[in-house]
DRENPA-3360 file (N, C-alpha, C; in nm, 2 decimals, always signed):
BEGIN
1 = MATRSMVR = -2.08/-1.22/+4.18/-2.14/-1.26/+4.06/-2.15/-1.15/+3.96 ~ -2.19/-1.03/+4.01/-2.20/-0.91/+3.92/-2.06/-0.88/+3.86 ~ -1.96/-0.89/+3.94/-1.82/-0.86/+3.89/-1.78/-0.96/+3.78 ~ -1.81/-1.09/+3.80/-1.78/-1.19/+3.70/-1.86/-1.16/+3.57 ~ -1.98/-1.12/+3.59/-2.06/-1.09/+3.47/-2.01/-0.97/+3.39 ~ -1.96/-0.87/+3.46/-1.91/-0.75/+3.40/-1.78/-0.79/+3.32 ~ -1.69/-0.87/+3.38/-1.57/-0.91/+3.31/-1.60/-1.00/+3.19 ~ -1.70/-1.09/+3.20/-1.74/-1.17/+3.09/-1.80/-1.08/+2.98;
9 = NLRDRRRE = -1.88/-0.98/+3.01/-1.93/-0.90/+2.91/-1.82/-0.82/+2.84 ~ -1.73/-0.77/+2.92/-1.62/-0.69/+2.86/-1.54/-0.78/+2.76 ~ -1.51/-0.90/+2.80/-1.43/-0.99/+2.72/-1.51/-1.03/+2.59 ~ -1.64/-1.05/+2.61/-1.72/-1.08/+2.49/-1.73/-0.97/+2.39 ~ -1.73/-0.84/+2.45/-1.73/-0.73/+2.36/-1.60/-0.71/+2.28 ~ -1.49/-0.74/+2.35/-1.36/-0.73/+2.28/-1.35/-0.84/+2.18 ~ -1.39/-0.96/+2.21/-1.38/-1.07/+2.11/-1.47/-1.04/+1.99 ~ -1.59/-0.98/+2.01/-1.68/-0.95/+1.90/-1.61/-0.84/+1.82;
17 = ADRRFGAR = -1.55/-0.74/+1.88/-1.48/-0.64/+1.80/-1.37/-0.70/+1.72 ~ -1.30/-0.80/+1.77/-1.19/-0.86/+1.70/-1.25/-0.94/+1.58 ~ -1.36/-1.01/+1.60/-1.42/-1.08/+1.49/-1.46/-0.99/+1.38 ~ -1.52/-0.88/+1.42/-1.57/-0.78/+1.32/-1.45/-0.72/+1.24 ~ -1.34/-0.70/+1.32/-1.22/-0.65/+1.25/-1.16/-0.74/+1.15 ~ -1.16/-0.87/+1.18/-1.11/-0.97/+1.08/-1.20/-0.97/+0.96 ~ -1.33/-0.97/+0.98/-1.43/-0.98/+0.87/-1.42/-0.85/+0.78 ~ -1.40/-0.74/+0.85/-1.38/-0.61/+0.77/-1.25/-0.61/+0.69;
25 = LLGAAAAA = -1.15/-0.66/+0.75/-1.02/-0.67/+0.67/-1.04/-0.75/+0.54 ~ -1.10/-0.87/+0.56/-1.12/-0.95/+0.44/-1.22/-0.89/+0.34 ~ -1.32/-0.83/+0.40/-1.42/-0.76/+0.31/-1.36/-0.64/+0.24 ~ -1.28/-0.57/+0.31/-1.21/-0.45/+0.25/-1.12/-0.50/+0.13 ~ -1.05/-0.60/+0.15/-0.96/-0.66/+0.04/-1.05/-0.70/-0.07 ~ -1.16/-0.77/-0.05/-1.25/-0.81/-0.16/-1.31/-0.69/-0.23 ~ -1.35/-0.59/-0.15/-1.41/-0.48/-0.21/-1.31/-0.40/-0.30 ~ -1.19/-0.39/-0.26/-1.08/-0.33/-0.34/-1.06/-0.41/-0.47;
33 = AVTAVPFG = -1.07/-0.54/-0.46/-1.05/-0.62/-0.58/-1.16/-0.60/-0.68 ~ -1.29/-0.59/-0.62/-1.40/-0.57/-0.71/-1.40/-0.44/-0.78 ~ -1.35/-0.33/-0.71/-1.34/-0.20/-0.77/-1.22/-0.19/-0.86 ~ -1.12/-0.27/-0.84/-1.00/-0.26/-0.92/-1.02/-0.31/-1.06 ~ -1.09/-0.42/-1.07/-1.11/-0.48/-1.21/-1.18/-0.39/-1.30 ~ -1.30/-0.34/-1.27/-1.36/-0.24/-1.36/-1.28/-0.12/-1.38 ~ -1.21/-0.07/-1.28/-1.13/+0.05/-1.29/-1.02/+0.03/-1.39 ~ -0.96/-0.09/-1.38/-0.85/-0.12/-1.48/-0.91/-0.13/-1.62;
41 = LLLVLVEG = -1.02/-0.20/-1.63/-1.08/-0.21/-1.77/-1.12/-0.07/-1.82 ~ -1.17/+0.01/-1.73/-1.21/+0.15/-1.78/-1.09/+0.23/-1.83 ~ -0.98/+0.22/-1.76/-0.86/+0.29/-1.80/-0.81/+0.24/-1.93 ~ -0.81/+0.11/-1.95/-0.77/+0.05/-2.07/-0.86/+0.10/-2.19 ~ -0.99/+0.10/-2.16/-1.08/+0.15/-2.27/-1.04/+0.30/-2.30 ~ -1.02/+0.37/-2.20/-0.98/+0.51/-2.22/-0.85/+0.52/-2.30 ~ -0.76/+0.44/-2.26/-0.63/+0.43/-2.34/-0.65/+0.40/-2.48 ~ -0.74/+0.31/-2.51/-0.76/+0.26/-2.64/-0.84/+0.36/-2.73;
49 = QWRPLRRL = -0.93/+0.44/-2.67/-1.02/+0.52/-2.74/-1.00/+0.67/-2.73 ~ -0.94/+0.71/-2.62/-0.92/+0.85/-2.60/-0.79/+0.90/-2.65 ~ -0.78/+0.97/-2.76/-0.66/+1.00/-2.83/-0.56/+1.09/-2.75 ~ -0.61/+1.18/-2.67/-0.52/+1.26/-2.59/-0.43/+1.18/-2.49 ~ -0.49/+1.07/-2.43/-0.41/+0.99/-2.34/-0.31/+0.90/-2.42 ~ -0.36/+0.86/-2.54/-0.26/+0.78/-2.62/-0.15/+0.87/-2.66 ~ -0.17/+0.99/-2.70/-0.06/+1.08/-2.74/+0.03/+1.11/-2.62 ~ -0.03/+1.12/-2.50/+0.05/+1.15/-2.38/+0.14/+1.03/-2.35;
57 = DAGAARRL = +0.09/+0.91/-2.36/+0.16/+0.79/-2.33/+0.28/+0.77/-2.43 ~ +0.25/+0.79/-2.56/+0.35/+0.77/-2.67/+0.45/+0.88/-2.66 ~ +0.41/+1.01/-2.63/+0.50/+1.12/-2.63/+0.60/+1.10/-2.51 ~ +0.55/+1.07/-2.39/+0.64/+1.05/-2.28/+0.73/+0.94/-2.30 ~ +0.69/+0.83/-2.35/+0.78/+0.71/-2.38/+0.89/+0.75/-2.48 ~ +0.85/+0.82/-2.59/+0.94/+0.86/-2.69/+1.05/+0.96/-2.64 ~ +1.01/+1.06/-2.57/+1.10/+1.16/-2.52/+1.20/+1.10/-2.42 ~ +1.14/+1.03/-2.32/+1.23/+0.97/-2.22/+1.32/+0.86/-2.27;
65 = HVIALDHP = +1.28/+0.79/-2.38/+1.36/+0.69/-2.44/+1.48/+0.76/-2.51 ~ +1.46/+0.87/-2.57/+1.57/+0.94/-2.64/+1.68/+0.98/-2.53 ~ +1.63/+1.03/-2.42/+1.72/+1.07/-2.31/+1.79/+0.95/-2.25 ~ +1.73/+0.84/-2.24/+1.79/+0.72/-2.19/+1.90/+0.67/-2.28 ~ +1.88/+0.68/-2.41/+1.98/+0.64/-2.50/+2.10/+0.73/-2.50 ~ +2.07/+0.86/-2.49/+2.18/+0.96/-2.49/+2.26/+0.97/-2.36 ~ +2.21/+0.92/-2.25/+2.28/+0.93/-2.12/+2.28/+0.79/-2.05 ~ +2.37/+0.71/-2.09/+2.38/+0.57/-2.04/+2.41/+0.57/-1.89;
73 = AWTSTLRF = +2.49/+0.66/-1.84/+2.51/+0.66/-1.69/+2.38/+0.69/-1.61 ~ +2.31/+0.78/-1.66/+2.18/+0.82/-1.60/+2.08/+0.70/-1.61 ~ +2.09/+0.63/-1.72/+2.00/+0.51/-1.74/+2.04/+0.40/-1.64 ~ +2.17/+0.38/-1.62/+2.22/+0.28/-1.53/+2.17/+0.31/-1.39 ~ +2.17/+0.44/-1.35/+2.12/+0.48/-1.22/+1.98/+0.44/-1.20 ~ +1.90/+0.48/-1.30/+1.76/+0.45/-1.30/+1.73/+0.30/-1.29 ~ +1.81/+0.22/-1.36/+1.79/+0.07/-1.36/+1.83/+0.02/-1.22 ~ +1.93/+0.07/-1.16/+1.97/+0.03/-1.02/+1.86/+0.06/-0.92;
81 = LSDRVWDP = +1.80/+0.18/-0.93/+1.69/+0.22/-0.84/+1.57/+0.13/-0.86 ~ +1.54/+0.11/-0.99/+1.42/+0.03/-1.02/+1.43/-0.12/-0.99 ~ +1.55/-0.17/-1.01/+1.57/-0.32/-1.00/+1.63/-0.36/-0.86 ~ +1.68/-0.26/-0.78/+1.74/-0.30/-0.65/+1.67/-0.22/-0.54 ~ +1.68/-0.09/-0.54/+1.63/-0.01/-0.42/+1.48/-0.02/-0.41 ~ +1.41/+0.01/-0.53/+1.26/+0.01/-0.53/+1.20/-0.11/-0.59 ~ +1.27/-0.22/-0.60/+1.22/-0.34/-0.65/+1.11/-0.39/-0.56 ~ +1.00/-0.45/-0.62/+0.89/-0.50/-0.54/+0.94/-0.60/-0.43;
89 = VTLRTAVA = +1.04/-0.69/-0.47/+1.09/-0.78/-0.37/+1.15/-0.71/-0.25 ~ +1.22/-0.61/-0.28/+1.29/-0.53/-0.17/+1.18/-0.47/-0.08 ~ +1.08/-0.41/-0.14/+0.98/-0.34/-0.06/+0.89/-0.44/+0.02 ~ +0.86/-0.55/-0.05/+0.78/-0.65/+0.02/+0.85/-0.71/+0.14 ~ +0.98/-0.73/+0.12/+1.07/-0.78/+0.23/+1.07/-0.68/+0.35 ~ +1.07/-0.55/+0.32/+1.07/-0.45/+0.42/+0.94/-0.46/+0.50 ~ +0.83/-0.48/+0.43/+0.69/-0.49/+0.49/+0.69/-0.62/+0.57 ~ +0.74/-0.72/+0.52/+0.74/-0.85/+0.59/+0.82/-0.84/+0.73;
97 = LLTVWLVY = +0.93/-0.78/+0.72/+1.01/-0.76/+0.84/+0.94/-0.67/+0.94 ~ +0.87/-0.57/+0.89/+0.79/-0.48/+0.98/+0.68/-0.56/+1.04 ~ +0.62/-0.65/+0.97/+0.51/-0.73/+1.02/+0.56/-0.82/+1.13 ~ +0.67/-0.88/+1.11/+0.73/-0.97/+1.22/+0.76/-0.88/+1.34 ~ +0.81/-0.76/+1.32/+0.84/-0.68/+1.44/+0.71/-0.64/+1.51 ~ +0.61/-0.62/+1.44/+0.48/-0.58/+1.50/+0.43/-0.70/+1.58 ~ +0.44/-0.82/+1.53/+0.40/-0.94/+1.61/+0.48/-0.95/+1.73 ~ +0.61/-0.92/+1.72/+0.70/-0.93/+1.84/+0.66/-0.82/+1.94;
105 = RRAWRLAA = +0.61/-0.71/+1.90/+0.56/-0.60/+1.98/+0.42/-0.63/+2.04 ~ +0.36/-0.74/+1.99/+0.22/-0.78/+2.03/+0.12/-0.68/+1.97 ~ +0.15/-0.61/+1.86/+0.06/-0.53/+1.79/-0.01/-0.61/+1.69 ~ -0.09/-0.71/+1.73/-0.14/-0.82/+1.65/-0.23/-0.76/+1.53 ~ -0.32/-0.67/+1.56/-0.41/-0.62/+1.46/-0.34/-0.53/+1.36 ~ -0.24/-0.45/+1.41/-0.16/-0.37/+1.32/-0.08/-0.46/+1.22 ~ -0.03/-0.57/+1.28/+0.05/-0.66/+1.20/-0.04/-0.72/+1.09 ~ -0.17/-0.76/+1.13/-0.26/-0.82/+1.03/-0.29/-0.71/+0.93;
113 = WAAVTAVA = -0.31/-0.59/+0.96/-0.34/-0.48/+0.86/-0.22/-0.47/+0.76 ~ -0.10/-0.47/+0.81/+0.01/-0.45/+0.72/+0.02/-0.57/+0.63 ~ +0.00/-0.69/+0.68/+0.02/-0.81/+0.60/-0.10/-0.82/+0.49 ~ -0.22/-0.79/+0.53/-0.33/-0.80/+0.44/-0.32/-0.69/+0.33 ~ -0.27/-0.57/+0.37/-0.26/-0.46/+0.27/-0.16/-0.50/+0.17 ~ -0.04/-0.56/+0.21/+0.06/-0.59/+0.11/+0.02/-0.71/+0.02 ~ -0.04/-0.81/+0.08/-0.08/-0.93/+0.00/-0.20/-0.89/-0.09 ~ -0.30/-0.82/-0.04/-0.41/-0.78/-0.12/-0.36/-0.69/-0.24;
121 = GGFIGLLV = -0.27/-0.60/-0.22/-0.21/-0.52/-0.33/-0.15/-0.61/-0.43 ~ -0.07/-0.71/-0.39/+0.00/-0.79/-0.49/-0.10/-0.87/-0.57 ~ -0.20/-0.93/-0.51/-0.30/-1.01/-0.58/-0.39/-0.93/-0.67 ~ -0.43/-0.81/-0.62/-0.52/-0.73/-0.71/-0.44/-0.68/-0.83 ~ -0.31/-0.64/-0.81/-0.24/-0.60/-0.93/-0.22/-0.71/-1.03 ~ -0.19/-0.83/-0.98/-0.18/-0.95/-1.07/-0.31/-0.98/-1.14 ~ -0.42/-0.97/-1.07/-0.56/-0.99/-1.13/-0.59/-0.90/-1.24 ~ -0.56/-0.77/-1.22/-0.59/-0.67/-1.32/-0.51/-0.69/-1.44;
129 = KTVVERAR = -0.38/-0.72/-1.42/-0.29/-0.74/-1.53/-0.34/-0.86/-1.62 ~ -0.39/-0.97/-1.55/-0.43/-1.08/-1.62/-0.56/-1.05/-1.70 ~ -0.65/-0.97/-1.64/-0.77/-0.94/-1.71/-0.75/-0.85/-1.83 ~ -0.67/-0.74/-1.81/-0.65/-0.64/-1.91/-0.56/-0.69/-2.02 ~ -0.45/-0.76/-1.99/-0.36/-0.81/-2.09/-0.30/-0.70/-2.18 ~ -0.26/-0.59/-2.12/-0.21/-0.48/-2.20/-0.06/-0.50/-2.23 ~ -0.02/-0.48/-2.36/+0.12/-0.50/-2.40/+0.20/-0.39/-2.35 ~ +0.33/-0.42/-2.32/+0.42/-0.32/-2.28/+0.47/-0.23/-2.40;
137 = PSLEDPVA = +0.53/-0.12/-2.38/+0.58/-0.04/-2.49/+0.68/-0.12/-2.57 ~ +0.68/-0.10/-2.70/+0.77/-0.17/-2.79/+0.86/-0.06/-2.85 ~ +0.98/-0.04/-2.81/+1.07/+0.06/-2.85/+1.19/+0.01/-2.93 ~ +1.24/+0.08/-3.02/+1.36/+0.04/-3.09/+1.48/+0.06/-3.00 ~ +1.57/-0.03/-3.00/+1.69/-0.03/-2.91/+1.65/-0.01/-2.76 ~ +1.57/-0.09/-2.70/+1.53/-0.07/-2.57/+1.64/-0.08/-2.47 ~ +1.63/+0.00/-2.36/+1.74/+0.01/-2.26/+1.71/-0.09/-2.14 ~ +1.58/-0.14/-2.14/+1.55/-0.24/-2.03/+1.43/-0.32/-2.08;
145 = RAPGFSFP = +1.41/-0.44/-2.02/+1.30/-0.52/-2.05/+1.24/-0.57/-1.93 ~ +1.11/-0.61/-1.94/+1.03/-0.66/-1.82/+0.93/-0.76/-1.87 ~ +0.91/-0.87/-1.80/+0.82/-0.97/-1.84/+0.67/-0.94/-1.80 ~ +0.58/-1.01/-1.86/+0.44/-0.99/-1.82/+0.37/-0.88/-1.89 ~ +0.25/-0.86/-1.84/+0.16/-0.75/-1.90/+0.20/-0.62/-1.84 ~ +0.14/-0.51/-1.89/+0.18/-0.38/-1.86/+0.09/-0.30/-1.76 ~ -0.04/-0.32/-1.76/-0.13/-0.24/-1.68/-0.19/-0.32/-1.57 ~ -0.18/-0.28/-1.44/-0.11/-0.16/-1.40/+0.04/-0.19/-1.37;
153 = SGHAMTAT = +0.12/-0.09/-1.35/+0.26/-0.11/-1.31/+0.27/-0.17/-1.17 ~ +0.32/-0.29/-1.17/+0.34/-0.36/-1.04/+0.44/-0.29/-0.95 ~ +0.54/-0.23/-1.01/+0.64/-0.15/-0.93/+0.57/-0.03/-0.86 ~ +0.49/+0.04/-0.94/+0.42/+0.16/-0.89/+0.32/+0.12/-0.78 ~ +0.24/+0.01/-0.80/+0.14/-0.03/-0.70/+0.21/-0.08/-0.58 ~ +0.31/-0.16/-0.59/+0.38/-0.21/-0.47/+0.45/-0.09/-0.39 ~ +0.50/+0.00/-0.46/+0.56/+0.12/-0.39/+0.46/+0.19/-0.31 ~ +0.34/+0.21/-0.37/+0.23/+0.29/-0.31/+0.19/+0.21/-0.18;
161 = TSFAVLLL = +0.16/+0.09/-0.19/+0.11/+0.01/-0.07/+0.22/+0.00/+0.03 ~ +0.34/-0.03/-0.01/+0.45/-0.06/+0.08/+0.49/+0.07/+0.16 ~ +0.51/+0.18/+0.09/+0.55/+0.30/+0.16/+0.43/+0.35/+0.25 ~ +0.31/+0.33/+0.21/+0.20/+0.37/+0.29/+0.20/+0.29/+0.42 ~ +0.22/+0.15/+0.41/+0.23/+0.07/+0.53/+0.34/+0.11/+0.62 ~ +0.46/+0.13/+0.56/+0.58/+0.17/+0.65/+0.55/+0.30/+0.71 ~ +0.49/+0.40/+0.64/+0.47/+0.53/+0.70/+0.36/+0.53/+0.80 ~ +0.25/+0.47/+0.77/+0.13/+0.47/+0.87/+0.16/+0.39/+0.99;
169 = VLLPMVPR = +0.25/+0.29/+0.98/+0.28/+0.21/+1.10/+0.39/+0.28/+1.19 ~ +0.49/+0.34/+1.12/+0.61/+0.39/+1.20/+0.60/+0.53/+1.24 ~ +0.50/+0.61/+1.19/+0.49/+0.75/+1.22/+0.49/+0.78/+1.38 ~ +0.42/+0.69/+1.46/+0.42/+0.72/+1.60/+0.56/+0.71/+1.66 ~ +0.66/+0.64/+1.60/+0.79/+0.62/+1.65/+0.88/+0.74/+1.60 ~ +0.83/+0.82/+1.51/+0.91/+0.93/+1.46/+0.89/+1.06/+1.53 ~ +0.99/+1.13/+1.57/+0.97/+1.26/+1.64/+0.90/+1.36/+1.54 ~ +0.81/+1.44/+1.60/+0.73/+1.53/+1.51/+0.80/+1.61/+1.41;
177 = PWRAPCWG = +0.92/+1.67/+1.44/+0.99/+1.75/+1.34/+1.03/+1.67/+1.22 ~ +1.04/+1.54/+1.24/+1.09/+1.45/+1.13/+0.97/+1.39/+1.05 ~ +0.85/+1.41/+1.09/+0.74/+1.34/+1.02/+0.72/+1.40/+0.88 ~ +0.72/+1.53/+0.87/+0.71/+1.59/+0.73/+0.81/+1.54/+0.64 ~ +0.94/+1.54/+0.68/+1.04/+1.48/+0.58/+1.01/+1.34/+0.55 ~ +0.96/+1.26/+0.64/+0.93/+1.12/+0.61/+0.82/+1.11/+0.51 ~ +0.71/+1.20/+0.52/+0.61/+1.20/+0.42/+0.67/+1.24/+0.29 ~ +0.75/+1.34/+0.29/+0.82/+1.38/+0.16/+0.90/+1.27/+0.10;
185 = AAVLSVVG = +0.98/+1.20/+0.18/+1.06/+1.09/+0.13/+0.97/+0.98/+0.07 ~ +0.86/+0.95/+0.14/+0.77/+0.84/+0.09/+0.71/+0.88/-0.05 ~ +0.66/+1.00/-0.05/+0.60/+1.05/-0.18/+0.70/+1.06/-0.29 ~ +0.82/+1.11/-0.26/+0.92/+1.12/-0.36/+0.96/+0.98/-0.41 ~ +0.97/+0.88/-0.32/+1.00/+0.74/-0.36/+0.89/+0.68/-0.45 ~ +0.77/+0.70/-0.42/+0.66/+0.65/-0.50/+0.66/+0.72/-0.64 ~ +0.67/+0.85/-0.64/+0.68/+0.92/-0.77/+0.81/+0.87/-0.85 ~ +0.92/+0.85/-0.78/+1.04/+0.81/-0.84/+1.03/+0.67/-0.91;
193 = VGFTRVAL = +0.96/+0.58/-0.84/+0.94/+0.45/-0.89/+0.86/+0.46/-1.03 ~ +0.76/+0.54/-1.03/+0.68/+0.55/-1.15/+0.77/+0.61/-1.26 ~ +0.85/+0.71/-1.23/+0.93/+0.78/-1.33/+1.03/+0.68/-1.39 ~ +1.09/+0.60/-1.31/+1.19/+0.51/-1.36/+1.13/+0.41/-1.45 ~ +1.01/+0.36/-1.43/+0.94/+0.26/-1.51/+0.91/+0.32/-1.65 ~ +0.87/+0.44/-1.65/+0.84/+0.51/-1.78/+0.97/+0.54/-1.85 ~ +1.07/+0.59/-1.78/+1.20/+0.63/-1.84/+1.27/+0.52/-1.90 ~ +1.26/+0.40/-1.84/+1.33/+0.28/-1.89/+1.25/+0.21/-2.00;
201 = GVHWFSDV = +1.13/+0.26/-2.03/+1.05/+0.21/-2.14/+0.98/+0.08/-2.12 ~ +0.96/+0.05/-2.00/+0.89/-0.08/-1.97/+0.74/-0.06/-1.93 ~ +0.70/+0.07/-1.92/+0.56/+0.10/-1.89/+0.52/+0.22/-1.95 ~ +0.39/+0.23/-1.99/+0.33/+0.36/-2.03/+0.30/+0.44/-1.90 ~ +0.28/+0.57/-1.92/+0.25/+0.66/-1.81/+0.12/+0.62/-1.75 ~ +0.02/+0.58/-1.83/-0.11/+0.54/-1.77/-0.10/+0.41/-1.69 ~ +0.00/+0.33/-1.72/+0.02/+0.21/-1.64/+0.06/+0.25/-1.49 ~ +0.15/+0.35/-1.49/+0.20/+0.40/-1.36/+0.09/+0.46/-1.28;
209 = LGGWLLGL = +0.01/+0.55/-1.35/-0.10/+0.61/-1.29/-0.20/+0.51/-1.23 ~ -0.23/+0.41/-1.31/-0.32/+0.30/-1.26/-0.26/+0.23/-1.14 ~ -0.13/+0.21/-1.14/-0.07/+0.14/-1.02/-0.08/+0.23/-0.89 ~ -0.06/+0.36/-0.91/-0.07/+0.45/-0.80/-0.22/+0.45/-0.74 ~ -0.31/+0.46/-0.83/-0.45/+0.48/-0.79/-0.50/+0.35/-0.73 ~ -0.47/+0.23/-0.78/-0.51/+0.11/-0.73/-0.44/+0.08/-0.59 ~ -0.32/+0.12/-0.58/-0.25/+0.10/-0.45/-0.32/+0.18/-0.34 ~ -0.35/+0.31/-0.38/-0.42/+0.39/-0.28/-0.56/+0.34/-0.25;
217 = TVVAFTAW = -0.62/+0.28/-0.34/-0.76/+0.21/-0.31/-0.74/+0.10/-0.21 ~ -0.64/+0.02/-0.23/-0.62/-0.09/-0.13/-0.59/-0.04/+0.01 ~ -0.50/+0.06/+0.02/-0.47/+0.12/+0.15/-0.59/+0.18/+0.21 ~ -0.67/+0.25/+0.13/-0.79/+0.32/+0.19/-0.89/+0.22/+0.25 ~ -0.91/+0.11/+0.17/-1.01/+0.01/+0.22/-0.96/-0.05/+0.35 ~ -0.83/-0.10/+0.35/-0.78/-0.17/+0.47/-0.77/-0.07/+0.59 ~ -0.73/+0.05/+0.56/-0.72/+0.15/+0.67/-0.85/+0.18/+0.73 ~ -0.96/+0.18/+0.65/-1.09/+0.20/+0.70/-1.13/+0.08/+0.79;
225 = AFEAWRAD = -1.09/-0.04/+0.75/-1.12/-0.15/+0.84/-1.05/-0.14/+0.97 ~ -0.93/-0.10/+0.97/-0.85/-0.08/+1.10/-0.92/+0.03/+1.19 ~ -0.96/+0.14/+1.12/-1.02/+0.24/+1.20/-1.15/+0.20/+1.26 ~ -1.22/+0.11/+1.19/-1.35/+0.06/+1.24/-1.33/-0.03/+1.36 ~ -1.22/-0.10/+1.36/-1.18/-0.18/+1.48/-1.16/-0.09/+1.60 ~ -1.08/+0.02/+1.57/-1.05/+0.11/+1.68/-1.18/+0.17/+1.74 ~ -1.27/+0.20/+1.65/-1.40/+0.26/+1.70/-1.48/+0.15/+1.78 ~ -1.47/+0.03/+1.74/-1.55/-0.08/+1.81/-1.49/-0.10/+1.95;
233 = TGRPRAPV = -1.36/-0.08/+1.97/-1.30/-0.10/+2.10/-1.29/+0.02/+2.18 ~ -1.35/+0.13/+2.13/-1.36/+0.25/+2.21/-1.24/+0.35/+2.20 ~ -1.15/+0.32/+2.10/-1.04/+0.41/+2.09/-1.07/+0.52/+2.00 ~ -1.01/+0.64/+2.02/-1.04/+0.76/+1.94/-0.99/+0.74/+1.80 ~ -1.04/+0.81/+1.70/-1.00/+0.81/+1.57/-0.86/+0.87/+1.56 ~ -0.77/+0.81/+1.49/-0.63/+0.85/+1.49/-0.61/+0.94/+1.36 ~ -0.56/+1.06/+1.38/-0.53/+1.14/+1.26/-0.42/+1.08/+1.17 ~ -0.43/+1.09/+1.04/-0.33/+1.03/+0.96/-0.19/+1.07/+0.99;
241 = AEGLEPEL = -0.17/+1.20/+1.04/-0.04/+1.25/+1.07/+0.02/+1.18/+1.19 ~ -0.07/+1.11/+1.27/-0.02/+1.04/+1.39/+0.00/+0.89/+1.36 ~ -0.03/+0.84/+1.24/-0.02/+0.70/+1.21/-0.15/+0.63/+1.25 ~ -0.16/+0.50/+1.21/-0.28/+0.43/+1.23/-0.30/+0.40/+1.38 ~ -0.19/+0.37/+1.45/-0.20/+0.33/+1.59/-0.10/+0.41/+1.67 ~ -0.14/+0.53/+1.72/-0.04/+0.62/+1.80/+0.01/+0.55/+1.92 ~ -0.07/+0.45/+1.97/-0.03/+0.37/+2.10/+0.09/+0.28/+2.07 ~ +0.14/+0.27/+1.95/+0.25/+0.18/+1.92/+0.37/+0.21/+2.01;
249 = TDERPEAG = +0.39/+0.33/+2.06/+0.50/+0.36/+2.15/+0.48/+0.30/+2.29 ~ +0.36/+0.26/+2.32/+0.34/+0.20/+2.45/+0.40/+0.06/+2.46 ~ +0.42/+0.01/+2.59/+0.48/-0.12/+2.61/+0.40/-0.23/+2.55 ~ +0.27/-0.22/+2.56/+0.17/-0.32/+2.51/+0.07/-0.24/+2.42 ~ +0.10/-0.21/+2.29/+0.02/-0.12/+2.21/-0.13/-0.15/+2.21 ~ -0.17/-0.28/+2.21/-0.31/-0.31/+2.19/-0.37/-0.36/+2.32 ~ -0.31/-0.34/+2.43/-0.36/-0.39/+2.56/-0.43/-0.28/+2.64 ~ -0.44/-0.16/+2.59/-0.50/-0.05/+2.67/-0.63/+0.01/+2.62;
257 = TPGETEER = -0.71/-0.08/+2.55/-0.84/-0.03/+2.51/-0.93/+0.00/+2.63 ~ -1.02/+0.09/+2.62/-1.11/+0.12/+2.74/-1.17/-0.01/+2.80 ~ -1.21/-0.10/+2.72/-1.28/-0.22/+2.77/-1.18/-0.30/+2.86 ~ -1.05/-0.31/+2.81/-0.95/-0.39/+2.88/-0.92/-0.32/+3.01 ~ -0.91/-0.18/+3.01/-0.88/-0.10/+3.13/-0.99/-0.13/+3.23 ~ -1.12/-0.13/+3.19/-1.23/-0.15/+3.28/-1.22/-0.29/+3.34 ~ -1.18/-0.39/+3.25/-1.17/-0.53/+3.29/-1.06/-0.54/+3.40 ~ -0.95/-0.48/+3.39/-0.84/-0.49/+3.49/-0.89/-0.42/+3.62;
265 = AVT = -0.97/-0.31/+3.61/-1.01/-0.24/+3.72/-1.11/-0.33/+3.80 ~ -1.20/-0.40/+3.72/-1.30/-0.49/+3.79/-1.23/-0.61/+3.86 ~ -1.13/-0.67/+3.79/-1.06/-0.78/+3.85/-0.97/-0.74/+3.96;
% end
């Protein structure tokens, strides 16, 4: 009787941790949305009233536009990177495939984290664009065009959330000597995305900055929710350099929590 009671208690504790994890994921996404809207409005007000930022936006757009017009081959390369390699559809597809793979690996909670982070980032970016309604740069003889509003940059925000998901999930699978280059490649890609959008004249610099910051906000909130679940199930806090779930290299990544180990020992 005591043994059955212990097993039941362990299972109840795990189920309760899972319920809290789900609630925290949704709460984190909502909190990120709540903070993103006033943040976006604040940046737009700064852009409209603070002359130094307006001069920075206009100056960067003007100088890079001149370079784009004078170097068509360079501009074509930037357009290929922006519209193909770093396109939001490409990056979201990569995250979707990663999520499917995590489900196959039975890393259910890590898959939920990846999916919620990507979806929340997309919805928050669209929400802020709709609220702010900032016009894109209007340049003579434009080298590229983009639909919709300008703030924040959807490319920059998607790149930030997508590369963060890919990096934080896959780091445990990467040999330690290669982890620093992976961080470098991710950062370079995110910065590169922002540069291409300004250089092609479809975003202001402050749009790109807003996309980066809002993307980091989403990742921070959802990663906090994931770490809270690890704490609830008795797992140690994972350093960022090790990825969100270092146990991903195990045969069953989420089957080895202390509670489950005790449960198997009791049974």
